[in-house]
C-alpha positions as CSV (number, residue, x, y, z in Angstrom):
1,M,-16.7,-0.7,-27.4
2,L,-14.6,-1.9,-30.4
3,K,-12.1,0.9,-29.9
4,M,-11.7,0.1,-26.2
5,A,-11.2,-3.6,-27.1
6,N,-8.4,-2.6,-29.6
7,I,-6.7,-0.4,-26.9
8,M,-6.8,-3.3,-24.4
9,K,-5.5,-5.7,-27.0
10,K,-2.6,-3.4,-27.8
11,K,-1.7,-3.0,-24.2
12,Q,-1.7,-6.8,-23.7
13,S,0.4,-7.1,-26.9
14,D,3.0,-4.7,-25.5
15,I,3.1,-6.6,-22.2
16,E,3.7,-9.8,-24.0
17,A,6.4,-8.3,-26.2
18,T,8.2,-7.0,-23.1
19,A,7.8,-10.3,-21.3
20,Q,9.2,-12.1,-24.3
21,D,12.3,-9.9,-24.5
22,T,12.8,-10.1,-20.7
23,L,12.6,-13.9,-20.7
24,R,14.9,-14.2,-23.7
25,G,17.4,-12.0,-21.9
26,V,17.4,-14.2,-18.8
27,L,17.5,-17.5,-20.7
28,E,20.4,-16.5,-23.0
29,K,22.6,-15.9,-20.0
30,V,22.5,-19.7,-19.3
31,P,25.5,-21.2,-21.2
32,F,24.2,-24.7,-21.6
33,L,20.7,-23.7,-22.7
34,K,19.6,-22.9,-26.3
35,V,16.4,-21.1,-27.2
36,K,15.1,-22.9,-30.2
37,S,11.9,-20.8,-30.7
38,I,9.5,-18.4,-29.0
39,E,5.9,-18.2,-30.2
40,R,3.2,-15.8,-29.1
41,E,-0.5,-16.5,-28.6
42,R,-0.4,-20.2,-29.6
43,D,-3.3,-22.3,-28.4
44,G,-4.4,-19.5,-26.2
45,I,-1.0,-19.4,-24.5
46,D,0.6,-16.0,-24.2
47,I,4.2,-17.2,-24.9
48,L,5.4,-20.7,-25.7
49,V,9.2,-21.3,-25.6
50,N,11.0,-24.3,-27.0
51,L,14.4,-24.9,-25.4
52,A,17.3,-27.4,-25.8
53,I,19.2,-28.3,-22.6
54,G,22.0,-30.5,-24.0
55,D,20.2,-33.3,-25.8
56,K,16.9,-32.7,-23.9
57,K,13.9,-30.6,-24.9
58,Q,12.0,-28.4,-22.6
59,I,8.9,-26.3,-23.2
60,L,8.1,-23.2,-21.2
61,L,4.5,-21.8,-21.0
62,V,4.2,-18.2,-20.0
63,E,1.1,-16.2,-18.8
64,A,1.8,-12.5,-18.9
65,K,-0.3,-9.9,-17.1
66,S,-0.1,-6.1,-16.8
67,N,-0.6,-6.4,-13.0
68,G,1.5,-8.6,-10.7
69,Q,-0.7,-8.3,-7.6
70,P,-1.9,-11.5,-5.8
71,R,-5.3,-11.8,-7.4
72,M,-3.9,-11.6,-10.9
73,A,-1.1,-14.1,-10.0
74,R,-3.7,-16.5,-8.8
75,D,-5.7,-16.2,-12.0
76,A,-2.6,-16.7,-14.0
77,V,-1.5,-19.7,-12.1
78,N,-4.9,-21.3,-12.5
79,Q,-4.8,-20.6,-16.2
80,L,-1.3,-22.1,-16.6
81,I,-2.3,-25.3,-14.7
82,R,-5.1,-25.8,-17.2
83,Y,-2.5,-26.0,-19.9
84,R,-0.9,-29.0,-18.3
85,S,-3.4,-31.4,-19.9
86,A,-2.0,-30.5,-23.3
87,Y,1.6,-29.9,-22.2
88,P,2.2,-32.2,-19.2
89,D,6.0,-31.8,-19.2
90,A,6.0,-28.0,-19.7
91,Y,7.4,-25.6,-17.1
92,L,4.9,-22.9,-16.2
93,I,5.9,-19.2,-15.7
94,F,4.0,-16.1,-14.6
95,M,5.3,-12.8,-15.8
96,A,4.3,-9.1,-15.1
97,P,5.9,-5.7,-14.8
98,Y,6.3,-6.2,-11.0
99,I,5.4,-9.3,-9.0
100,S,4.8,-8.6,-5.3
101,P,6.2,-11.0,-2.7
102,Q,2.7,-12.3,-1.9
103,A,2.1,-13.0,-5.6
104,A,5.5,-14.8,-5.7
105,E,4.4,-17.1,-2.9
106,I,1.2,-18.0,-4.7
107,C,3.3,-19.1,-7.7
108,M,5.8,-21.1,-5.7
109,K,3.0,-23.0,-3.8
110,D,1.9,-24.5,-7.2
111,N,5.5,-25.0,-8.5
112,V,5.0,-22.2,-11.0
113,G,8.0,-20.0,-11.8
114,Y,7.8,-16.2,-12.0
115,L,9.8,-13.4,-13.6
116,D,9.1,-9.7,-13.6
117,F,10.5,-6.8,-15.6
118,A,12.3,-5.5,-12.5
119,G,14.5,-8.7,-12.4
120,N,12.9,-10.6,-9.6
121,C,12.5,-14.3,-10.5
122,H,12.4,-17.9,-9.4
123,L,12.9,-20.3,-12.3
124,S,13.6,-24.0,-11.7
125,F,13.5,-26.6,-14.4
126,G,15.9,-29.3,-15.5
127,Q,19.4,-28.2,-14.7
128,V,18.3,-24.6,-14.6
129,Y,17.9,-22.7,-11.3
130,I,17.7,-18.9,-11.3
131,E,16.5,-16.9,-8.3
132,Q,16.7,-13.2,-7.6
133,T,14.6,-11.3,-5.1
134,G,14.5,-7.9,-3.5
135,K,14.6,-5.8,-6.6
136,P,12.5,-2.6,-6.0
137,N,9.3,-1.9,-7.9
138,P,10.3,0.6,-10.7
139,F,6.6,1.1,-11.4
140,R,5.7,2.2,-7.9
141,K,4.2,5.5,-9.0
142,R,1.7,3.8,-11.2
143,R,-1.8,5.1,-11.3
144,D,-3.4,2.5,-9.0
145,L,-0.9,3.1,-6.2
146,V,-1.5,6.8,-6.4
147,S,-5.3,6.2,-6.5
148,I,-5.5,3.9,-3.5
149,F,-3.7,6.5,-1.3
150,S,-5.4,9.6,-2.7
151,P,-7.1,11.8,-0.1
152,K,-10.6,10.5,-0.8
153,S,-9.5,6.9,-1.0
154,S,-7.5,7.2,2.2
155,R,-10.8,8.0,4.0
156,V,-12.0,4.5,3.1
157,L,-8.7,3.0,4.3
158,R,-9.0,4.8,7.6
159,V,-12.5,3.4,8.2
160,L,-11.4,-0.1,7.4
161,L,-8.2,0.0,9.5
162,N,-10.0,1.6,12.5
163,N,-12.8,-0.9,12.4
164,P,-11.1,-4.3,12.2
165,G,-13.3,-7.4,11.9
166,R,-16.3,-5.6,10.5
167,V,-17.9,-6.8,7.3
168,W,-18.9,-3.7,5.2
169,K,-21.7,-3.1,2.8
170,T,-20.6,-0.7,0.0
171,Q,-23.3,1.9,1.0
172,D,-22.5,1.7,4.7
173,L,-18.8,2.2,4.0
174,A,-19.4,5.1,1.7
175,D,-21.6,6.8,4.4
176,E,-19.0,6.2,7.1
177,A,-16.1,7.5,5.0
178,R,-18.2,10.3,3.5
179,V,-17.3,9.4,-0.1
180,S,-19.2,8.4,-3.1
181,L,-20.2,4.8,-4.0
182,G,-17.9,5.0,-7.0
183,Q,-14.9,5.9,-4.7
184,V,-15.6,2.9,-2.6
185,A,-15.9,0.6,-5.6
186,N,-12.5,1.8,-6.9
187,V,-10.8,1.2,-3.6
188,K,-12.5,-2.2,-3.3
189,K,-11.1,-3.3,-6.7
190,L,-7.6,-2.2,-5.8
191,L,-7.7,-4.0,-2.4
192,L,-9.2,-7.2,-4.1
193,D,-6.3,-7.2,-6.6
194,R,-3.9,-7.3,-3.6
195,E,-6.1,-9.9,-1.8
196,W,-6.2,-7.6,1.2
197,I,-10.0,-8.0,1.5
198,T,-12.3,-10.9,1.0
199,K,-15.9,-10.9,-0.3
200,Q,-18.5,-12.2,2.1
201,D,-21.9,-10.8,2.6
202,G,-20.1,-7.6,2.1
203,F,-16.3,-7.3,2.2
204,L,-13.8,-7.7,5.0
205,L,-10.3,-6.4,5.4
206,T,-8.2,-9.5,6.1
207,T,-4.6,-8.3,6.1
208,P,-4.6,-4.8,7.7
209,W,-0.8,-5.0,8.5
210,M,0.0,-5.3,4.8
211,L,-2.2,-2.3,3.9
212,L,-0.8,-0.1,6.7
213,E,2.8,-1.1,5.8
214,E,2.4,-0.1,2.2
215,W,0.6,3.1,3.1
216,A,3.3,4.1,5.6
217,N,6.0,3.6,2.9
218,V,4.4,6.3,0.7
219,Y,3.0,8.6,3.4
220,T,4.5,11.8,4.8
221,Y,3.0,14.3,7.2
222,R,4.4,17.0,4.9
223,K,1.6,16.4,2.5
224,N,-0.3,18.7,5.0
225,E,0.3,22.4,5.2
226,V,3.1,22.6,7.8
227,R,3.7,25.7,10.0
228,N,6.3,25.9,12.7
229,F,6.1,28.1,15.8
230,Y,7.8,28.9,19.0
231,S,6.3,29.6,22.4
232,L,7.8,30.5,25.8
233,K,5.4,28.1,27.4
234,S,6.0,24.5,28.2
235,I,4.8,21.7,25.9
236,P,1.9,20.7,28.2
237,E,0.8,24.3,28.5
238,I,0.9,24.8,24.8
239,E,-1.2,21.7,24.2
240,S,-3.7,22.6,26.9
241,D,-4.1,26.2,25.6
242,L,-4.6,24.9,22.1
243,A,-7.4,22.6,23.2
244,K,-9.1,25.4,25.2
245,V,-8.9,28.0,22.4
246,C,-10.1,25.6,19.7
247,T,-12.9,24.3,21.9
248,A,-14.0,27.8,22.7
249,K,-13.9,29.0,19.1
250,G,-15.5,25.8,17.7
251,I,-12.4,25.0,15.7
252,E,-11.7,21.4,14.7
253,Y,-8.3,20.2,16.0
254,A,-6.5,17.1,17.3
255,L,-3.0,16.4,18.6
256,T,-0.9,14.1,16.5
257,G,2.8,13.2,16.1
258,F,4.7,12.8,19.3
259,S,2.0,14.8,21.2
260,G,-0.5,12.0,20.3
261,A,2.0,9.1,20.7
262,A,2.8,10.1,24.3
263,R,-0.9,9.7,25.2
264,F,-0.8,6.0,24.1
265,A,2.8,5.2,24.8
266,P,3.9,7.2,28.0
267,A,7.6,6.3,27.4
268,V,7.7,8.6,24.3
269,R,9.6,11.7,25.1
270,Y,9.4,14.8,22.9
271,T,10.2,18.5,22.7
272,R,7.7,19.7,20.1
273,A,3.9,19.7,20.2
274,M,2.1,18.9,16.9
275,A,-1.6,19.2,16.1
276,Y,-4.0,19.3,13.1
277,V,-6.1,22.5,13.0
278,Y,-8.8,22.6,10.3
279,N,-8.9,25.6,8.0
280,T,-10.6,28.4,9.7
281,R,-10.8,32.2,9.5
282,E,-9.5,32.4,13.0
283,D,-5.7,32.4,13.2
284,V,-5.0,29.9,16.0
285,A,-1.4,30.9,16.1
286,S,-2.3,34.5,16.8
287,L,-4.9,33.5,19.5
288,L,-2.1,31.5,21.2
289,N,0.5,34.2,20.8
290,L,2.8,31.9,18.8
291,K,5.8,33.2,16.8
292,E,6.3,31.6,13.4
293,V,10.0,30.5,13.1
294,E,12.2,28.7,10.6
295,S,14.2,26.9,13.2
296,G,14.0,26.1,17.0
297,A,10.2,25.5,16.8
298,N,8.4,23.8,19.7
299,I,5.0,23.5,18.1
300,T,3.9,22.5,14.6
301,L,0.4,23.2,13.3
302,L,-0.8,21.1,10.4
303,G,-3.4,22.2,7.9
304,P,-4.9,18.8,7.0
305,Y,-4.6,17.7,3.4
306,D,-8.0,16.1,3.9
307,K,-10.6,16.0,6.7
308,G,-10.1,12.3,6.9
309,V,-7.2,12.8,9.3
310,F,-9.9,13.5,12.0
311,Y,-11.6,10.1,11.6
312,G,-11.5,8.2,14.9
313,T,-10.3,11.1,17.1
314,Q,-10.9,10.7,20.9
315,M,-10.6,12.8,24.0
316,I,-7.8,12.0,26.5
317,D,-7.5,14.3,29.5
318,D,-9.7,16.9,28.0
319,V,-7.6,17.1,24.8
320,R,-8.6,15.7,21.4
321,I,-6.2,13.2,19.9
322,V,-6.2,11.7,16.4
323,S,-6.5,7.9,16.1
324,P,-3.5,5.7,16.8
325,L,-3.5,4.8,13.1
326,Q,-3.0,8.5,12.1
327,I,-0.4,9.0,14.8
328,Y,1.5,6.0,13.4
329,L,1.5,7.4,9.9
330,D,2.6,10.9,11.1
331,V,5.6,9.7,13.3
332,K,6.7,6.8,11.1
333,G,8.6,9.2,8.8
334,Y,10.8,10.5,11.5
335,K,14.1,8.6,11.6
336,G,15.2,7.3,15.0
337,R,12.7,8.4,17.7
338,G,9.8,8.6,15.3
339,E,10.3,5.0,14.1
340,E,10.5,3.9,17.7
341,A,7.4,5.7,18.7
342,A,5.6,4.3,15.6
343,E,6.6,0.8,16.5
344,A,5.4,1.2,20.1
345,I,2.0,2.5,18.9
346,L,1.7,-0.4,16.4
347,R,2.7,-3.0,18.9
348,D,0.9,-1.8,22.0
349,V,-2.2,-0.2,20.5
350,I,-3.0,-1.0,16.9
351,K,-2.2,-4.7,16.6
352,P,-3.9,-5.7,19.9
353,K,-7.1,-4.1,18.5
354,W,-6.8,-6.0,15.2
355,S,-6.3,-9.3,17.1
356,K,-9.2,-8.6,19.5
357,E,-11.6,-7.9,16.6
358,K,-10.8,-11.0,14.6
């Protein structure tokens, strides 16, 4: 226990040291401002800065966190506000490696400045006004982001996004997603940090659009096993034959991509069928007389990276289709027509369901 405490203390010390250097670098660029002193861990405050702006004095109080997600920002803001009784004229600043736009809004609502190590900031005190936004997150590949969109974690996300408005008990969610209680607990913590869920008698996903947007930004259908084929048959014939063969052989399958999008948004036009086919000893391509090709394909078969892609499938005209959510993820990465199809699915199918279930 003592060893772990020392490790955590060292990590916080490193964050504070980087925060101090980052803040000093920003302040020293202001010509009429002079940094008189910077102290660490004084009166419980992470960083206390004494400035001179002309003949006036200004104190800055900084709360530094290793995580800039909304929940951590809210905790930091509340802590900083408590310091106002001892330092009523101080300017308050929240710092972290990367501060999300939602966390930035939390700071600004309470007149607290913010600055992250990527360069995003809003600082406004005395004659000083510094604002910069839009800097990308250089820490995007951090462990928690990888963890929240890992195969097992994404099973939990699919359940939450496909069942808007439902309050979940941990055990019920684990059973529905077919994952362990520990996996649900891990995802729950990451979602709470982002304030995408709220605790009630269980927990409820409150901002599904934010979750889906971040997931789409890191998702690609190419994480599946991708095999491209050519058939002399038309696209509707290929899709129908695939459904018949898989049903007859007891093979789990579902159309996705533009094949799926066209079922929900008829205006979608496409020249390549796409479907998930679960790992099987039967070679579906051989059963359909498909020829594997490197170019000119008109059907793509995907070996799913996880069985979670089949969650929420449904039958439309005797053919199994993945959920609109999975279709959105799979077509979003296609520039042009894929983005248009994804937007149509989001606008006409997914968002209306979210609104209805509120």
